[in-house]
C-alpha positions as CSV (number, residue, x, y, z in Angstrom):
1,X,0.1,-0.1,0.0
2,X,1.0,3.9,-0.7
3,X,1.0,6.1,1.4
4,X,0.5,9.5,0.1
5,X,1.4,13.3,0.0
6,X,-2.1,13.5,1.9
7,X,-2.4,10.4,3.8
8,X,1.2,12.0,5.5
9,X,-0.9,15.1,6.4
10,X,-3.5,13.4,7.7
11,X,-1.8,11.6,9.5
12,X,0.9,14.1,11.4
13,X,-2.6,15.6,12.3
14,X,-4.4,13.1,13.6
15,X,-0.9,11.9,15.7
16,X,-0.9,15.4,17.7
17,X,-4.5,15.3,19.5
18,X,-3.8,11.4,20.3
19,X,0.0,11.9,21.7
20,X,-2.0,15.0,24.0
21,X,-4.8,12.7,24.7
22,X,-1.8,10.0,26.4
23,X,-1.2,12.4,28.4
24,X,-4.3,12.6,29.9
25,X,-4.1,9.0,30.0
26,X,-1.3,9.1,32.0
27,X,-2.5,11.2,34.3
28,X,-5.7,8.8,35.1
29,X,-2.8,6.1,36.1
30,X,-0.9,9.1,38.3
31,X,2.2,9.3,35.7
32,X,3.0,13.0,35.7
33,X,4.2,13.4,31.7
34,X,5.8,16.7,31.1
35,X,5.4,18.6,28.5
36,X,8.9,17.9,26.5
37,X,8.0,14.5,27.0
38,X,4.7,14.7,25.0
39,X,6.7,17.0,22.9
40,X,9.8,14.5,22.1
41,X,6.6,11.5,21.3
42,X,5.5,13.6,19.1
43,X,8.2,14.3,17.6
44,X,9.1,10.9,17.3
45,X,5.6,10.2,15.4
46,X,6.3,12.2,12.8
47,X,9.2,11.2,12.2
48,X,8.1,7.7,12.2
49,X,5.0,8.6,9.3
50,X,8.1,10.4,7.3
51,X,9.8,6.8,7.5
52,X,7.3,5.1,6.2
53,X,6.6,7.6,4.0
54,X,10.4,7.4,2.3
55,X,10.2,3.2,2.5
56,X,6.8,3.1,1.1
57,X,8.0,5.7,-2.2
58,X,10.9,4.2,-2.4
59,X,10.1,1.1,-3.0
60,X,7.0,2.4,-5.8
61,X,9.9,4.1,-7.0
62,X,11.9,0.6,-7.6
63,X,9.7,-1.7,-9.1
């Protein structure tokens, strides 16, 4: 399955609220998650999305 530019934008837009809500989820279990950790998690999520985009397009270009 090929990941398009639009798909990357949608994944990036959806990942932000999910990562922010993880802070709330951890709060229910009495785990304090600082905002810097949330920013780091979002950065990791965006890097993972971009790596997936690069890999799917590199494999599609090779075919």
